[in-house]
Residue frames as qw, qx, qy, qz and C-alpha x, y, z in Angstrom:
[[0.566, 0.203, -0.771, 0.209, 4.59, 240.60, -99.60],
 [0.691, -0.576, 0.039, -0.435, 3.31, 239.01, -96.39],
 [0.449, 0.381, -0.739, 0.327, 5.98, 237.64, -93.98],
 [0.769, -0.538, 0.068, -0.339, 5.36, 235.36, -91.05],
 [0.198, 0.448, -0.839, 0.237, 7.75, 233.47, -88.82],
 [0.866, -0.278, -0.221, -0.353, 6.45, 230.09, -87.71],
 [0.032, -0.512, 0.791, -0.333, 7.95, 228.44, -84.73],
 [0.894, -0.099, -0.275, -0.339, 7.21, 224.73, -84.25],
 [0.269, -0.558, 0.736, -0.272, 8.59, 222.91, -81.23],
 [0.870, 0.074, -0.448, -0.193, 9.12, 219.10, -81.19],
 [0.738, -0.559, 0.357, -0.122, 10.06, 216.58, -78.46],
 [0.912, 0.279, 0.027, 0.299, 13.07, 215.61, -80.50],
 [0.416, -0.618, 0.238, 0.623, 16.64, 216.71, -80.91],
 [0.396, 0.744, -0.258, -0.472, 17.78, 218.52, -84.12],
 [0.033, -0.407, 0.884, 0.229, 19.84, 215.47, -84.91],
 [0.352, 0.246, 0.891, -0.145, 16.81, 213.21, -84.71],
 [0.428, 0.690, 0.289, -0.508, 14.61, 215.55, -86.59],
 [0.119, 0.536, -0.624, -0.557, 16.92, 215.44, -89.57],
 [0.022, 0.026, 0.978, 0.206, 15.78, 211.75, -90.15],
 [0.216, 0.495, 0.753, -0.377, 12.16, 212.19, -88.99],
 [0.271, 0.658, -0.016, -0.703, 11.61, 215.16, -91.29],
 [0.239, 0.382, -0.720, -0.528, 12.83, 213.38, -94.48],
 [0.061, 0.161, 0.985, -0.012, 10.84, 210.26, -93.57],
 [0.246, 0.557, 0.581, -0.540, 7.68, 212.22, -93.02],
 [0.300, 0.577, -0.244, -0.720, 7.95, 214.21, -96.30],
 [0.160, 0.222, -0.873, -0.403, 8.47, 211.09, -98.33],
 [0.047, 0.277, 0.948, -0.148, 5.69, 209.08, -96.66],
 [0.241, 0.588, 0.432, -0.641, 3.21, 211.96, -96.54],
 [0.274, 0.476, -0.423, -0.720, 3.80, 212.76, -100.22],
 [0.124, 0.045, -0.954, -0.270, 3.18, 209.16, -101.09],
 [0.087, 0.408, 0.841, -0.344, -0.05, 208.99, -99.03],
 [0.215, 0.654, 0.256, -0.679, -1.38, 212.23, -100.45],
 [0.175, 0.419, -0.569, -0.686, -0.68, 211.40, -104.14],
 [0.655, 0.321, 0.661, -0.176, -3.01, 209.72, -106.57],
 [0.544, 0.396, 0.582, 0.456, -3.74, 209.48, -110.30],
 [0.257, 0.684, 0.304, 0.612, -2.85, 212.95, -111.62],
 [0.244, -0.882, 0.056, -0.399, -2.48, 214.64, -108.25],
 [0.831, -0.509, -0.012, 0.221, 0.29, 214.85, -105.66],
 [0.251, -0.840, 0.405, 0.260, 4.04, 215.29, -105.54],
 [0.893, 0.399, -0.017, 0.207, 6.29, 214.33, -108.52],
 [0.530, -0.686, 0.297, 0.400, 10.00, 214.30, -107.65],
 [0.641, 0.765, -0.069, 0.000, 11.98, 215.66, -110.63],
 [0.517, 0.563, -0.470, 0.441, 15.50, 216.04, -109.26],
 [0.731, -0.675, 0.074, -0.070, 17.27, 214.94, -106.04],
 [0.800, 0.344, -0.186, 0.455, 20.99, 215.57, -106.03],
 [0.575, -0.423, -0.231, 0.661, 23.89, 217.07, -104.06],
 [0.219, 0.895, 0.138, 0.364, 24.42, 220.76, -103.95],
 [0.622, -0.228, -0.201, 0.722, 26.97, 223.36, -102.67],
 [0.022, 0.943, 0.224, 0.244, 26.89, 227.02, -101.74],
 [0.429, 0.492, -0.348, 0.673, 29.74, 229.47, -101.04],
 [0.319, -0.550, 0.280, -0.719, 27.97, 230.73, -97.85],
 [0.806, -0.307, 0.200, -0.465, 26.32, 227.64, -96.54],
 [0.260, -0.450, 0.850, 0.089, 28.80, 224.95, -97.75],
 [0.219, 0.035, -0.908, -0.356, 27.85, 221.49, -98.96],
 [0.644, -0.047, 0.186, -0.741, 24.20, 220.67, -98.85],
 [0.589, -0.016, 0.787, -0.184, 22.60, 217.32, -98.52],
 [0.382, 0.360, 0.770, 0.362, 20.49, 217.55, -101.64],
 [0.260, 0.207, -0.166, -0.929, 19.03, 219.98, -104.16],
 [0.275, 0.366, 0.886, -0.072, 15.46, 218.77, -104.66],
 [0.299, 0.130, -0.260, -0.909, 12.99, 219.89, -107.40],
 [0.228, 0.305, 0.911, -0.158, 9.39, 218.72, -107.22],
 [0.276, -0.206, -0.382, -0.858, 6.19, 219.37, -109.08],
 [0.181, 0.222, 0.781, -0.556, 3.12, 219.52, -106.87],
 [0.233, -0.247, -0.660, -0.670, 0.00, 218.67, -108.95],
 [0.069, -0.326, -0.763, 0.554, -2.95, 219.98, -107.04],
 [0.182, -0.123, -0.290, -0.932, -5.46, 221.85, -109.14],
 [0.527, -0.407, -0.635, -0.391, -8.33, 219.77, -107.98],
 [0.539, -0.426, -0.590, 0.424, -7.53, 220.45, -104.28],
 [0.174, 0.030, -0.093, 0.980, -7.75, 224.19, -104.56],
 [0.253, 0.530, 0.531, -0.611, -10.80, 226.33, -103.66],
 [0.473, 0.659, 0.565, 0.154, -13.25, 226.89, -106.51],
 [0.122, 0.973, 0.064, -0.187, -12.38, 230.65, -106.66],
 [0.260, -0.665, 0.584, 0.386, -8.71, 229.83, -107.33],
 [0.565, 0.110, 0.776, 0.259, -9.44, 227.09, -109.80],
 [0.431, 0.799, 0.416, -0.048, -11.38, 229.49, -111.82],
 [0.050, 0.937, -0.221, -0.267, -8.25, 231.59, -112.39],
 [0.269, -0.559, 0.743, 0.254, -5.84, 228.90, -113.43],
 [0.554, 0.280, -0.654, -0.432, -5.47, 226.29, -116.34],
 [0.938, -0.217, -0.012, -0.269, -6.81, 222.73, -115.67],
 [0.882, 0.110, -0.238, 0.390, -3.25, 221.39, -116.10],
 [0.166, -0.872, 0.229, -0.400, -1.59, 223.09, -113.10],
 [0.853, -0.292, -0.297, 0.316, 1.29, 222.42, -110.89],
 [0.209, -0.951, 0.215, -0.078, 3.56, 224.28, -108.51],
 [0.754, 0.377, -0.406, 0.352, 7.33, 223.88, -108.71],
 [0.619, -0.777, 0.111, -0.018, 9.17, 223.37, -105.43],
 [0.647, 0.493, -0.411, 0.411, 12.95, 223.80, -105.24],
 [0.680, -0.729, 0.048, -0.060, 14.74, 223.12, -101.94],
 [0.518, 0.565, -0.520, 0.378, 18.35, 223.41, -100.81],
 [0.809, -0.569, -0.127, -0.072, 19.12, 221.50, -97.65],
 [0.400, 0.524, -0.529, 0.534, 22.17, 222.70, -95.75],
 [0.714, -0.584, -0.367, -0.120, 20.94, 221.09, -92.51],
 [0.004, -0.557, -0.756, 0.344, 20.24, 222.59, -89.97],
 [0.160, 0.561, 0.003, -0.812, 19.54, 225.48, -92.40],
 [0.412, 0.323, 0.786, 0.328, 17.25, 225.07, -95.53],
 [0.193, 0.369, -0.141, -0.898, 15.86, 227.19, -98.28],
 [0.343, 0.386, 0.846, 0.135, 12.62, 226.30, -100.12],
 [0.217, 0.306, -0.165, -0.912, 10.98, 228.20, -103.08],
 [0.411, 0.470, 0.778, -0.069, 7.58, 227.67, -104.58],
 [0.163, 0.394, -0.256, -0.868, 6.75, 229.16, -107.99],
 [0.593, 0.448, 0.663, -0.092, 4.16, 228.59, -110.70],
 [0.272, -0.020, 0.522, 0.808, 4.92, 229.17, -114.50],
 [0.002, 0.604, 0.698, 0.384, 1.19, 229.90, -115.07],
 [0.276, -0.930, -0.229, -0.083, 1.08, 232.61, -112.42],
 [0.629, 0.385, -0.230, 0.635, 4.42, 234.49, -112.63],
 [0.140, -0.653, 0.201, -0.717, 3.50, 237.01, -109.97],
 [0.808, -0.513, 0.029, -0.287, 3.05, 234.31, -107.26],
 [0.587, 0.382, -0.634, 0.327, 5.90, 232.92, -105.12],
 [0.758, -0.646, -0.011, -0.091, 6.54, 231.46, -101.68],
 [0.475, 0.566, -0.522, 0.425, 10.09, 231.81, -100.19],
 [0.815, -0.558, -0.085, -0.127, 10.95, 229.83, -96.96],
 [0.361, 0.533, -0.651, 0.403, 14.05, 230.00, -94.94],
 [0.843, -0.451, -0.201, -0.214, 14.32, 227.46, -92.09],
 [0.202, 0.561, -0.676, 0.432, 16.61, 227.02, -89.18],
 [0.829, -0.360, -0.410, -0.122, 16.50, 224.09, -86.72],
 [0.083, 0.574, -0.529, 0.620, 17.74, 224.71, -83.21],
 [0.555, -0.279, -0.749, 0.229, 17.86, 222.67, -79.88],
 [0.008, 0.003, 0.416, -0.909, 15.70, 225.15, -77.88],
 [0.147, 0.497, 0.802, -0.297, 12.12, 225.91, -77.01],
 [0.242, 0.714, 0.496, 0.431, 11.36, 228.50, -79.72],
 [0.302, -0.881, -0.216, 0.292, 12.74, 231.44, -77.71],
 [0.534, -0.225, 0.257, 0.773, 15.61, 232.60, -79.90],
 [0.316, 0.836, 0.206, -0.399, 15.02, 235.90, -81.53],
 [0.489, 0.787, -0.277, -0.254, 15.96, 236.43, -85.28],
 [0.714, -0.300, 0.599, 0.202, 17.77, 233.05, -85.46],
 [0.718, 0.437, 0.455, 0.295, 17.48, 233.38, -89.27],
 [0.404, -0.324, 0.155, 0.841, 19.17, 236.72, -89.39],
 [0.264, 0.766, 0.562, 0.169, 16.33, 238.72, -90.95],
 [0.294, 0.326, 0.042, 0.897, 16.98, 242.22, -92.20],
 [0.029, 0.245, 0.463, -0.852, 15.72, 245.23, -90.21],
 [0.421, 0.092, -0.267, -0.862, 13.09, 245.74, -92.90],
 [0.571, -0.168, -0.762, -0.256, 11.78, 242.14, -92.58],
 [0.303, -0.176, -0.745, 0.568, 11.89, 242.37, -88.82],
 [0.198, 0.084, 0.146, -0.966, 9.59, 245.39, -88.97],
 [0.646, 0.051, -0.263, -0.715, 6.79, 243.61, -90.85],
 [0.366, 0.061, -0.928, 0.041, 7.38, 240.03, -89.46],
 [0.734, -0.364, 0.050, -0.572, 4.50, 238.32, -87.60],
 [0.091, 0.335, -0.922, 0.174, 5.35, 235.46, -85.28],
 [0.814, -0.170, -0.103, -0.546, 3.12, 232.51, -84.89],
 [0.218, -0.352, 0.886, -0.210, 3.82, 229.60, -82.46],
 [0.766, 0.003, -0.456, -0.454, 2.37, 226.20, -83.49],
 [0.499, -0.336, 0.709, -0.368, 1.55, 223.66, -80.88],
 [0.364, 0.172, -0.843, -0.357, 1.63, 220.17, -82.42],
 [0.128, -0.204, -0.938, 0.250, -0.49, 218.70, -79.67],
 [0.022, 0.540, 0.646, -0.539, -3.09, 221.36, -78.83],
 [0.187, 0.333, -0.193, -0.904, -3.64, 223.58, -81.79],
 [0.688, 0.399, 0.444, -0.414, -6.87, 223.01, -83.73],
 [0.055, -0.277, 0.750, 0.598, -6.65, 221.20, -87.03],
 [0.609, 0.126, -0.281, -0.731, -9.19, 220.38, -89.72],
 [0.799, -0.082, 0.484, -0.347, -11.30, 217.33, -89.06],
 [0.857, 0.474, -0.131, -0.157, -10.44, 215.95, -92.43],
 [0.394, 0.623, -0.616, 0.277, -6.78, 215.66, -91.41],
 [0.469, -0.525, 0.552, -0.447, -7.37, 214.27, -87.93],
 [0.802, 0.032, -0.594, -0.053, -6.32, 210.60, -87.18],
 [0.742, -0.649, 0.081, -0.146, -6.28, 209.24, -83.67],
 [0.923, -0.034, 0.025, 0.383, -3.01, 207.44, -84.47],
 [0.494, 0.400, -0.002, 0.772, -1.44, 210.80, -85.21],
 [0.342, -0.854, -0.134, -0.368, -2.64, 212.61, -82.22],
 [0.406, 0.408, -0.589, 0.568, 0.37, 213.53, -79.95],
 [0.472, -0.410, 0.370, -0.687, -1.92, 213.77, -76.88],
 [0.934, -0.067, 0.127, -0.328, -2.70, 210.03, -77.40],
 [0.830, 0.407, -0.359, 0.125, 0.31, 208.57, -79.07],
 [0.576, -0.701, 0.420, 0.017, 2.98, 206.91, -76.93],
 [0.571, 0.597, -0.557, -0.084, 6.16, 205.80, -78.58],
 [0.968, -0.250, -0.022, -0.014, 7.13, 202.21, -77.73],
 [0.810, 0.279, -0.179, 0.483, 10.77, 202.76, -78.67],
 [0.286, 0.433, -0.254, 0.816, 11.44, 206.05, -76.91],
 [0.285, -0.480, -0.702, 0.441, 8.82, 206.36, -74.30],
 [0.007, -0.153, -0.015, 0.988, 7.84, 209.80, -75.52],
 [0.210, -0.314, -0.706, -0.600, 4.35, 210.86, -76.06],
 [0.319, -0.728, -0.607, 0.004, 0.89, 211.46, -74.72],
 [0.330, 0.248, -0.140, 0.900, 1.92, 215.14, -74.57],
 [0.217, -0.685, -0.594, 0.361, 0.46, 217.10, -71.72],
 [0.112, 0.953, 0.276, 0.049, -0.66, 220.70, -71.76],
 [0.136, -0.945, 0.276, 0.108, 2.71, 222.03, -70.64],
 [0.949, 0.095, 0.167, 0.249, 4.83, 219.59, -72.66],
 [0.528, 0.729, -0.098, 0.424, 7.05, 222.27, -74.04],
 [0.217, -0.812, 0.372, -0.393, 8.24, 223.25, -70.52],
 [0.732, -0.435, 0.479, -0.213, 8.75, 219.74, -69.25],
 [0.964, 0.190, 0.179, 0.049, 9.66, 217.34, -72.01],
 [0.172, -0.714, 0.614, 0.290, 13.30, 216.48, -73.07],
 [0.387, -0.128, 0.195, 0.892, 14.77, 216.62, -75.67],
 [0.238, 0.821, 0.407, -0.321, 13.31, 219.76, -77.20],
 [0.354, -0.067, 0.404, 0.841, 14.00, 221.50, -80.55],
 [0.335, 0.712, 0.348, -0.510, 12.38, 224.10, -82.64],
 [0.467, 0.360, 0.561, 0.581, 11.78, 224.63, -86.40],
 [0.010, 0.679, 0.117, -0.725, 12.01, 228.34, -87.10],
 [0.444, 0.367, 0.644, 0.503, 10.48, 229.22, -90.55],
 [0.097, 0.528, -0.001, -0.844, 10.39, 232.65, -92.21],
 [0.415, 0.418, 0.761, 0.272, 7.72, 232.41, -94.91],
 [0.100, 0.435, -0.107, -0.888, 7.38, 235.14, -97.47],
 [0.440, 0.477, 0.746, 0.150, 4.38, 234.95, -99.70],
 [0.026, 0.445, -0.166, -0.880, 4.01, 237.25, -102.69],
 [0.363, 0.499, 0.747, 0.248, 1.14, 237.55, -105.15],
 [0.084, -0.386, 0.038, 0.918, 1.32, 240.72, -107.10],
 [0.008, -0.405, -0.734, -0.545, -2.12, 240.82, -108.71],
 [0.173, -0.085, 0.212, -0.958, -4.30, 243.89, -107.87],
 [0.652, -0.169, -0.124, -0.729, -7.51, 243.04, -106.16],
 [0.934, -0.119, -0.325, -0.085, -6.48, 239.45, -105.17],
 [0.343, 0.527, -0.616, 0.474, -3.16, 240.11, -103.38],
 [0.313, -0.403, 0.569, -0.645, -4.46, 240.12, -99.86],
 [0.872, -0.035, 0.137, -0.469, -6.89, 237.31, -100.27],
 [0.873, 0.327, -0.354, 0.072, -4.38, 234.95, -101.94],
 [0.280, 0.496, -0.629, 0.529, -1.53, 235.71, -99.58],
 [0.530, -0.327, 0.455, -0.637, -3.81, 235.20, -96.57],
 [0.952, 0.061, 0.020, -0.301, -5.09, 231.86, -97.87],
 [0.719, 0.431, -0.500, 0.216, -1.58, 230.71, -98.65],
 [0.010, -0.469, 0.653, -0.594, -0.40, 231.45, -95.09],
 [0.760, -0.177, 0.327, -0.534, -3.37, 229.54, -93.64],
 [0.942, 0.227, -0.226, -0.097, -2.46, 226.55, -95.94],
 [0.422, 0.522, -0.614, 0.415, 1.23, 226.79, -94.84],
 [0.352, -0.429, 0.568, -0.607, 0.18, 226.74, -91.22],
 [0.911, -0.030, 0.120, -0.394, -2.14, 223.69, -91.72],
 [0.843, 0.369, -0.382, 0.089, 0.66, 221.79, -93.53],
 [0.169, 0.534, -0.644, 0.521, 3.22, 222.58, -90.75],
 [0.592, -0.317, 0.449, -0.589, 0.82, 221.41, -88.12],
 [0.957, 0.126, 0.026, -0.259, -0.08, 218.17, -89.85],
 [0.687, 0.538, -0.446, 0.199, 3.50, 217.45, -91.00],
 [0.055, 0.537, -0.660, 0.522, 5.07, 217.90, -87.63],
 [0.776, -0.188, 0.349, -0.490, 2.28, 215.80, -85.82],
 [0.953, 0.258, -0.116, -0.105, 3.02, 213.01, -88.30],
 [0.432, 0.605, -0.579, 0.335, 6.81, 213.27, -87.97],
 [0.292, -0.429, 0.663, -0.540, 6.46, 212.74, -84.12],
 [0.816, -0.047, 0.370, -0.441, 3.79, 210.04, -84.25],
 [0.900, 0.390, -0.195, -0.028, 5.70, 208.04, -86.85],
 [0.116, -0.793, 0.590, -0.094, 8.86, 208.14, -84.65],
 [0.750, -0.252, 0.609, -0.057, 8.88, 204.40, -84.06],
 [0.828, 0.502, 0.247, 0.022, 9.12, 203.95, -87.83],
 [0.548, 0.753, -0.159, 0.328, 12.19, 206.07, -88.42],
 [0.443, -0.846, 0.285, -0.082, 14.06, 206.44, -85.04],
 [0.769, -0.356, 0.463, 0.261, 16.48, 203.58, -85.87],
 [0.736, 0.597, 0.193, 0.255, 17.29, 204.76, -89.37],
 [0.488, -0.365, 0.215, 0.763, 20.64, 206.22, -90.48],
 [0.211, 0.658, -0.195, -0.696, 21.13, 208.89, -93.09],
 [0.044, 0.229, -0.873, -0.427, 21.93, 206.14, -95.52],
 [0.158, 0.336, 0.920, -0.128, 18.74, 204.28, -94.64],
 [0.256, 0.685, 0.401, -0.551, 16.58, 207.32, -95.17],
 [0.160, 0.581, -0.438, -0.667, 18.08, 208.11, -98.51],
 [0.032, -0.004, -0.952, -0.306, 17.42, 204.56, -99.80],
 [0.150, 0.536, 0.767, -0.319, 13.81, 204.90, -98.37],
 [0.240, 0.671, 0.044, -0.700, 13.36, 208.16, -100.29],
 [0.138, 0.349, -0.714, -0.591, 14.51, 206.71, -103.61],
 [0.031, 0.212, 0.974, 0.069, 12.23, 203.72, -103.26],
 [0.172, 0.632, 0.678, -0.333, 9.08, 205.54, -102.21],
 [0.139, 0.598, -0.138, -0.777, 9.67, 208.49, -104.61],
 [0.072, 0.095, -0.845, -0.521, 9.60, 206.03, -107.50],
 [0.005, -0.446, -0.890, 0.097, 6.33, 204.63, -106.26],
 [0.112, 0.690, 0.367, -0.613, 4.83, 208.09, -105.74],
 [0.100, 0.441, -0.440, -0.776, 5.84, 209.28, -109.20],
 [0.044, -0.162, -0.922, -0.349, 4.03, 206.26, -110.73],
 [0.035, 0.621, 0.718, -0.313, 0.87, 207.21, -108.80],
 [0.063, 0.686, 0.118, -0.715, 1.00, 210.86, -109.91],
 [0.136, 0.442, -0.570, -0.679, 1.94, 210.30, -113.56],
 [0.342, 0.186, 0.921, 0.034, -0.40, 207.37, -114.12],
 [0.329, 0.654, 0.655, 0.186, -2.46, 207.89, -117.34],
 [0.055, -0.800, -0.046, 0.596, -1.03, 211.42, -117.60]]
């Protein structure tokens, strides 16, 4: 098992981020989906837990992505391939699990806590002593970390974007020390692939992919702020229902 804690600061409040994250996930999934590839929403319903209380929604998705994987991974899996995502949202705490029925020894387990700070709180997720010993911390800067050229869009560059509705944007080098409001997404990501000879390679590749997804997603959530900042929770749920139906049609077309 390979455990990393990612810390991603945002020039938002935790209350604002609740809407922005849901909007980004729905819109990003729709943009990235096409015939036979992308994110199919299977379940989206309320949930409850003895420890965490009532959750906003339990979500189950199928991520169809075989054609987007490296050749060396595609050679190991069936042509019809998807990863199952299950998420429990007890905002500002969430749990997300990724599994694959074709590869039973592979899993990703993510615990997330959102906090109004600058990413300086230690063990905000309450990790065990054992996990703390092996944990690696990586800070992700949404404005100045390098990202793949194929994902770069000038309209989604926080160093260039200026929000018309909030005045936030064109983030400077020291933006995390000067901008307000400020919040941090703390994510403890455990990747497990118990196949001898491939474990290290697959777990390292998965963490690189997680980092790239977090960087891109958080950049989009901020740079799309003018699209969602006036939304209520009820508005975003209606938006999710509408766009999820459209996304499922794209993914399942001719399947």
